[in-house]
DOMARDO-644449 format. One line per field, with one value per residue: x, y, z of N, C-alpha, C in turn. Coordinates in Angstrom, 2 decimals. Example, Ala and Ser with C-alpha at 12.3 -4.5 7.8 and 13.67 -1.06 7.14 Angstrom:
2
n_px = [13.19,12.85];
n_py = [-5.69,-2.25];
n_pz = [7.80,7.08];
ca_px = [12.30,13.67];
ca_py = [-4.50,-1.06];
ca_pz = [7.80,7.14];
c_px = [13.20,12.90];
c_py = [-3.30,0.03];
c_pz = [7.80,7.87];
This chain:
150
n_px = [0.81,0.32,0.68,0.14,-0.02,-1.48,-1.24,-3.34,-5.92,-8.44,-10.57,-12.10,-14.62,-15.60,-18.24,-19.99,-20.93,-21.83,-21.04,-19.20,-17.68,-15.91,-14.24,-13.00,-9.54,-7.32,-6.14,-5.71,-5.67,-4.62,-5.04,-3.32,-3.70,-2.10,-1.65,-0.55,-0.41,-2.00,-3.98,-1.61,-0.58,-2.67,-3.24,-0.79,-0.65,-2.49,-2.23,-0.13,-0.84,-2.65,-1.47,0.96,2.69,2.40,1.42,1.34,3.04,2.03,4.26,5.32,6.13,6.17,4.29,3.36,-0.17,-3.11,-4.77,-4.92,-5.02,-7.41,-8.18,-9.96,-10.29,-10.55,-10.22,-8.42,-9.11,-6.13,-5.52,-3.32,-0.85,0.56,1.74,4.06,7.01,9.16,9.08,9.49,6.91,4.58,2.68,1.98,-0.26,-0.64,0.46,-1.71,-4.16,-6.83,-10.61,-12.21,-9.85,-9.09,-11.19,-11.91,-10.08,-10.07,-12.00,-12.19,-9.50,-10.41,-12.29,-10.87,-9.04,-10.62,-11.76,-9.39,-9.12,-11.84,-13.65,-16.31,-14.27,-14.13,-14.84,-14.09,-16.04,-14.97,-14.14,-14.83,-15.17,-13.62,-12.95,-10.93,-10.67,-8.02,-6.84,-3.87,-1.81,0.93,3.45,2.88,3.35,2.98,5.00,4.39,5.08,4.17,5.59,8.54,9.27,10.67];
n_py = [-1.17,2.51,5.22,8.68,11.05,13.88,16.45,18.86,21.51,21.78,19.61,18.66,16.77,16.08,14.66,14.72,17.67,16.83,17.33,15.07,14.24,15.65,17.33,19.17,20.48,17.59,14.42,14.49,11.32,9.83,7.05,3.90,0.27,-2.01,-5.30,-7.13,-6.05,-7.40,-8.22,-7.66,-5.78,-3.19,-3.72,-2.28,-0.31,1.11,1.39,2.91,5.33,6.61,7.00,8.69,10.98,14.47,16.37,19.55,20.11,21.82,23.17,23.95,21.20,19.28,16.61,15.30,12.92,12.38,11.07,11.65,14.45,14.77,14.58,14.47,12.76,11.50,9.41,8.81,6.72,6.28,4.97,6.67,6.65,4.10,4.70,4.10,4.98,5.19,5.02,6.45,8.89,8.58,7.30,3.62,2.12,-0.43,-1.69,-1.69,-1.94,-3.71,-2.67,-5.01,-6.38,-4.07,-2.30,-3.80,-4.91,-1.42,-0.98,-2.42,-1.65,1.60,0.45,-0.66,1.05,2.61,1.71,1.89,4.52,4.85,6.34,7.86,7.48,9.65,9.25,9.12,8.08,4.83,4.38,6.93,9.61,12.47,15.63,16.62,18.85,20.85,22.10,22.40,21.89,23.90,23.22,20.10,17.20,13.90,10.09,6.95,4.17,0.51,-1.47,-0.80,0.24,2.65];
n_pz = [0.06,-0.80,0.25,0.51,3.16,4.60,6.79,7.90,7.81,6.92,4.84,2.09,0.00,-3.24,-5.25,-8.18,-8.13,-5.38,-1.95,-0.19,1.57,4.59,6.51,9.70,11.19,10.65,9.40,5.45,4.00,1.68,-0.86,-2.04,-3.46,-4.91,-5.89,-4.69,-1.62,1.74,4.21,6.77,5.78,5.50,8.73,9.15,8.67,9.04,12.04,11.91,10.52,12.75,14.98,13.95,15.30,13.91,14.90,16.10,20.08,23.13,23.16,20.36,18.76,16.79,17.88,18.87,18.15,15.18,17.02,19.25,19.53,18.45,16.35,13.09,10.16,6.87,3.92,0.60,-2.57,-4.08,-7.41,-8.90,-7.09,-7.55,-10.42,-13.33,-14.03,-14.82,-17.99,-20.82,-21.08,-20.27,-17.86,-16.46,-14.89,-14.64,-12.06,-9.72,-7.86,-9.56,-8.97,-7.65,-6.53,-4.92,-3.59,-1.40,-0.02,0.14,1.92,3.96,4.95,5.70,8.33,9.35,10.52,11.68,13.85,15.46,15.71,16.37,15.52,12.96,10.25,7.19,3.05,-0.21,-3.11,-4.66,-7.42,-9.05,-10.19,-8.40,-7.17,-4.60,-1.88,-0.51,2.18,3.23,6.17,7.47,5.56,6.02,4.60,3.96,2.67,2.65,2.59,2.31,1.39,1.76,4.33,5.52];
ca_px = [0.12,1.09,0.29,0.25,-1.14,-1.19,-1.83,-5.04,-6.91,-10.06,-10.49,-13.48,-14.10,-16.57,-18.42,-20.78,-21.69,-22.31,-19.86,-19.62,-17.09,-15.35,-13.72,-11.37,-8.49,-7.54,-5.79,-6.12,-5.07,-4.51,-4.52,-3.26,-3.23,-1.62,-2.43,1.08,-0.79,-2.87,-4.21,-0.15,-0.29,-3.31,-2.99,0.12,-0.49,-3.18,-2.05,0.79,-1.05,-3.15,-0.45,2.19,3.16,3.85,0.36,2.24,2.57,2.25,5.49,5.36,7.20,5.15,5.16,1.32,-1.13,-4.07,-5.66,-3.73,-5.57,-9.00,-8.33,-10.11,-9.60,-10.93,-9.19,-9.82,-9.00,-6.06,-4.49,-1.86,0.21,0.76,2.39,5.12,6.93,10.46,10.11,8.15,6.30,2.52,2.45,1.70,-0.86,-0.64,1.02,-2.25,-5.07,-8.10,-11.44,-12.47,-9.57,-9.01,-12.10,-12.64,-9.17,-10.16,-13.14,-11.13,-8.79,-11.47,-12.57,-9.44,-8.77,-11.84,-11.78,-8.31,-9.26,-13.15,-15.09,-15.81,-13.11,-14.22,-14.40,-14.83,-16.66,-14.21,-14.08,-15.45,-13.89,-13.57,-13.05,-10.46,-9.69,-7.27,-5.78,-2.65,-1.54,1.99,2.79,2.89,3.11,4.11,4.23,4.65,4.80,4.67,6.67,9.34,9.04,11.63];
ca_py = [-0.17,3.03,6.29,10.51,11.93,15.36,17.62,19.75,22.75,21.24,18.47,18.17,15.28,16.93,14.50,15.47,18.84,17.06,17.06,13.41,14.29,16.99,17.61,20.55,19.30,15.94,14.21,13.70,10.07,9.43,5.60,3.80,-0.10,-3.07,-6.96,-7.68,-6.26,-8.07,-7.58,-7.41,-3.78,-2.60,-3.32,-1.80,0.98,1.55,2.10,4.17,6.55,6.92,7.06,9.20,12.58,15.54,17.45,20.48,20.02,23.23,23.46,23.63,20.72,17.71,15.25,14.49,12.46,12.07,11.04,12.99,16.41,14.86,15.12,13.57,12.03,10.69,8.17,8.86,5.25,7.20,4.40,7.19,6.40,3.33,4.98,3.49,6.53,4.67,4.01,7.19,10.09,8.18,6.13,3.21,1.71,-2.56,-2.27,-1.06,-3.06,-3.84,-2.95,-6.91,-6.66,-2.72,-2.07,-4.71,-3.59,-0.55,-1.31,-2.66,-0.10,2.47,0.20,-0.81,2.44,3.81,1.43,2.01,5.92,5.06,7.53,7.16,8.02,10.32,8.88,9.80,6.93,5.16,4.71,7.99,11.48,13.43,16.31,16.55,20.26,20.51,23.49,21.39,22.25,23.74,22.14,18.97,16.08,12.22,9.36,5.72,2.48,-0.53,-2.42,-0.02,0.78,3.57];
ca_pz = [-0.09,-0.63,0.79,1.28,4.26,4.89,8.26,7.38,8.97,6.19,3.58,1.39,-1.26,-3.84,-6.53,-8.89,-7.15,-3.90,-1.11,-0.36,2.47,5.06,7.89,10.74,11.71,10.64,8.25,4.44,3.26,-0.15,0.12,-3.77,-3.38,-5.98,-5.98,-3.30,-0.55,2.64,5.98,7.78,5.49,6.09,10.08,10.09,7.86,9.73,13.42,11.97,10.31,13.84,15.81,12.95,16.20,13.25,15.40,16.92,20.77,23.63,22.76,18.67,18.20,15.94,18.71,18.72,16.87,15.30,17.99,20.98,19.20,17.93,14.61,11.92,8.58,5.44,2.85,-1.09,-2.83,-5.60,-8.08,-9.43,-6.30,-8.46,-11.04,-12.88,-14.67,-15.72,-19.75,-21.44,-19.85,-19.95,-16.37,-16.84,-13.32,-14.36,-10.76,-9.73,-8.39,-10.06,-8.30,-7.60,-4.99,-4.54,-3.39,-0.11,0.92,0.71,2.90,5.43,6.17,6.47,8.83,11.29,11.52,12.50,15.25,16.21,15.71,17.74,15.22,11.45,8.82,6.46,2.08,-0.91,-3.60,-5.29,-8.68,-9.19,-10.44,-7.40,-6.29,-3.17,-2.10,1.04,3.29,4.56,7.33,7.70,5.06,6.17,3.98,4.45,2.37,3.16,1.16,2.74,0.92,2.36,5.83,6.57];
c_px = [0.40,-0.10,0.43,-0.75,-0.53,-2.23,-2.44,-5.65,-8.46,-10.00,-12.24,-13.27,-15.90,-17.18,-20.01,-21.64,-21.49,-20.94,-20.11,-19.37,-15.90,-15.44,-12.42,-10.22,-8.41,-6.09,-6.33,-5.11,-5.58,-4.06,-4.49,-3.07,-2.76,-2.32,-1.11,0.24,-2.32,-2.86,-2.57,-0.54,-1.15,-3.13,-1.93,0.32,-2.07,-3.03,-0.54,0.32,-2.04,-2.12,0.89,1.68,3.60,2.23,1.66,1.74,2.50,3.03,5.95,6.18,5.81,5.71,3.13,0.45,-2.63,-5.23,-5.45,-4.75,-6.94,-9.29,-9.25,-9.71,-10.45,-9.19,-10.20,-8.64,-7.75,-4.58,-3.29,-0.82,1.05,1.48,3.63,5.18,8.21,9.99,8.55,7.41,5.03,2.70,2.22,0.79,-1.18,-0.01,-0.83,-3.05,-6.61,-9.52,-11.78,-11.67,-9.22,-10.29,-13.13,-11.57,-9.01,-11.27,-12.63,-9.93,-9.09,-11.74,-11.84,-9.48,-9.34,-12.08,-10.22,-8.98,-10.18,-13.99,-14.79,-15.05,-14.30,-14.06,-14.80,-15.64,-15.69,-14.68,-14.70,-14.74,-14.76,-12.82,-12.39,-10.43,-9.74,-6.89,-5.12,-2.24,0.40,3.20,3.36,2.66,3.73,3.83,5.15,4.11,4.79,5.48,8.14,9.27,10.63,11.25];
c_py = [1.30,4.57,7.49,10.46,13.87,16.17,18.87,20.21,22.23,20.41,18.16,17.13,15.52,15.94,14.72,16.24,18.53,17.28,15.29,13.17,15.09,16.99,18.60,19.36,18.15,15.79,13.70,12.78,9.67,7.80,5.03,1.76,-1.35,-5.08,-7.57,-7.77,-6.79,-7.34,-7.26,-5.69,-3.16,-2.42,-2.40,-0.14,1.45,2.40,2.94,5.15,6.92,7.11,7.97,10.80,13.60,16.65,18.01,19.84,21.96,24.35,24.20,22.70,20.39,16.57,14.89,13.83,12.87,11.88,11.38,14.55,15.81,15.06,14.17,13.56,11.54,10.63,8.76,7.84,6.51,5.81,4.96,6.84,5.54,3.44,4.62,4.75,6.23,4.64,4.99,7.97,9.48,7.23,4.83,2.36,0.13,-2.72,-2.08,-1.69,-3.27,-3.54,-4.31,-6.37,-5.43,-2.66,-2.62,-4.33,-1.86,-0.37,-1.23,-2.67,0.77,1.37,-0.21,0.40,3.50,2.58,1.48,3.77,6.29,6.29,7.25,8.46,9.01,9.31,9.49,8.23,5.86,4.40,5.81,9.44,12.50,14.50,16.80,18.10,19.77,22.18,22.59,22.67,22.49,23.92,20.96,17.74,14.75,11.16,8.22,4.47,1.25,-1.64,-1.44,0.56,1.79,4.37];
c_pz = [-0.27,-0.65,0.61,2.08,4.36,5.50,7.07,8.49,8.06,4.71,3.15,0.03,-1.67,-5.19,-6.91,-8.54,-5.63,-2.82,-0.69,1.18,3.09,6.28,8.15,9.82,11.01,9.65,6.55,3.56,2.09,-0.11,-1.70,-2.98,-4.98,-4.55,-4.26,-1.75,0.55,3.61,7.13,6.82,5.87,7.89,10.05,9.58,9.43,12.05,12.92,11.47,11.86,14.59,15.47,13.83,14.53,13.27,16.22,19.01,21.35,22.66,21.13,17.99,17.39,17.11,19.68,17.66,16.26,16.19,19.33,20.53,18.71,17.34,13.92,10.54,7.40,4.37,2.01,-1.19,-3.83,-6.05,-8.89,-8.80,-6.95,-9.50,-11.22,-14.05,-15.34,-17.53,-19.88,-20.48,-20.41,-19.28,-17.15,-14.92,-13.06,-12.36,-9.40,-9.21,-8.83,-9.06,-7.87,-6.03,-4.06,-3.49,-1.71,1.09,0.92,1.29,4.45,5.91,6.39,8.09,9.56,11.28,11.55,14.13,15.66,16.45,17.18,17.50,14.08,11.07,7.72,5.25,1.06,-1.94,-4.46,-6.59,-9.22,-9.21,-9.19,-6.92,-4.81,-3.43,-0.28,1.45,4.15,5.31,7.48,6.08,5.47,5.70,3.78,3.26,2.86,1.76,2.47,2.43,1.24,3.62,6.13,7.05];
């Protein structure tokens, strides 16, 4: 699984002119799934995101997690995170999972994150033409790949 995590002051997802999710202070998580991903990736990544200390404490040091701050989370599926760009100028998405595999894994990831956070997690609509709007706070943007845990 590949993810781009952005600390936000606010974020929303709109589909066909209708806002389907919106949050205030928290995290916008863009999530890409490949066929090699499994339950271990879901469990590890959900824990990592919930506990990632990228929010400022009272001293202005990034020392608090989204759980510590009571922040909200939106998770948006994004197959383009698995773009291969080595050859030519047209990205290949061959590594990105097809919907039959990706949708259940995406839903399992959201469920796992909700269980850890103890609250509802906003989502987009899988496969829809989504408009994602955010106010990046910091800016703070972190990328994580469960196949390359650095």
